[in-house]
C-alpha positions in Angstrom: -32.0 27.2 -38.8 -32.6 24.7 -36.0 -29.0 23.4 -36.4 -27.9 26.9 -35.8 -29.8 27.4 -32.3 -28.2 23.9 -31.4 -24.7 24.9 -32.1 -25.3 28.3 -30.2 -26.7 26.6 -27.2 -24.0 23.9 -27.1 -21.4 26.7 -27.2 -21.6 27.8 -23.6 -21.8 24.5 -22.4 -18.7 23.3 -24.2 -16.8 26.5 -22.9 -17.9 25.5 -19.4 -16.8 22.0 -20.1 -13.3 23.0 -21.1 -12.9 25.5 -18.3 -13.8 22.6 -15.8 -11.2 20.4 -17.4 -8.6 23.1 -17.2 -9.3 23.8 -13.6 -9.6 20.2 -12.7 -6.0 19.7 -14.2 -4.7 22.7 -12.3 -6.1 21.4 -9.2 -4.3 18.1 -9.7 -0.9 20.0 -10.5 -1.3 22.0 -7.2 -2.1 18.8 -5.1 0.9 16.9 -6.7 3.1 20.2 -5.7 1.8 20.3 -2.2 2.5 16.7 -1.8 5.9 16.8 -3.2 6.8 19.8 -1.1 5.5 18.4 2.1 7.6 15.3 1.5 10.8 17.2 0.5 10.2 19.5 3.7 9.7 16.5 5.9 12.7 14.8 4.7 14.9 17.8 5.2 13.7 18.5 8.6 14.3 14.8 9.6 17.6 14.7 8.0 18.6 18.0 10.0 17.2 16.3 13.4 19.4 13.2 12.5 22.5 15.2 12.0 22.1 17.1 15.2 21.4 13.8 17.2 24.5 12.1 15.7 26.7 15.1 16.6 25.1 15.2 20.2 25.8 11.3 20.4 29.4 11.6 19.2 30.1 14.3 21.8 28.5 12.4 24.5 30.6 9.1 23.6 33.5 11.3 23.8 32.6 12.8 27.1 31.6 9.3 28.2 35.1 8.0 27.1 37.1 10.7 29.0 35.0 10.1 32.2 35.6 6.6 32.2 39.4 7.3 31.3 39.3 9.5 34.6 37.7 6.6 36.6 40.2 3.9 35.1 43.0 6.4 35.3 43.8 5.3 31.8 42.8 6.9 28.4 42.8 3.9 26.4 40.8 1.8 28.9 38.0 4.6 28.7 38.0 4.7 25.3 37.9 0.9 25.0 35.1 0.6 27.5 32.9 3.0 25.1 33.9 0.8 22.0 32.8 -2.4 23.8 29.5 -0.6 24.8 29.0 0.1 20.9 30.0 -3.3 20.0 27.5 -4.8 22.3 24.6 -2.7 21.1 25.7 -3.2 17.3 25.2 -6.8 18.0 21.8 -6.5 19.7 20.7 -4.4 16.6 22.1 -7.3 14.2 20.5 -10.0 16.0 16.9 -8.0 16.4 17.0 -6.6 12.9 13.9 -8.0 11.9 12.2 -6.6 14.7 13.5 -3.1 14.1 12.9 -2.9 10.3 9.0 -3.3 10.5 8.5 0.0 12.7 11.1 1.9 10.3 9.3 1.0 7.1 5.9 1.6 8.4 7.1 5.0 9.5 8.4 5.9 6.2 5.4 4.7 4.3 3.1 6.9 6.8 5.4 9.7 6.0 4.9 9.3 2.1 1.0 8.9 2.4 0.5 11.7 4.9 
């Protein structure tokens, strides 16, 4: 008789523990979904910004090349000057690669753990 009372008393406790475990699993799933969608949204918005900045950069380069062409009265000289400018920028970036990598890596890590 006493075993029956113990079983009846433990039944609500076991049900509550099962409900708690299910709720905890659901909460973990929702947190994972929120983190994943947040990272995906951040990456998508960053890609869109990079594409827009790239297009603006390209058009600004063409505009600068045509301006320099009008200054030098030669189309190829204007575009050559812009090419030399980009070559200089590429060389500076190449030789300062270590100094540029660390901030980029830190920014990506901060985005992932945000």
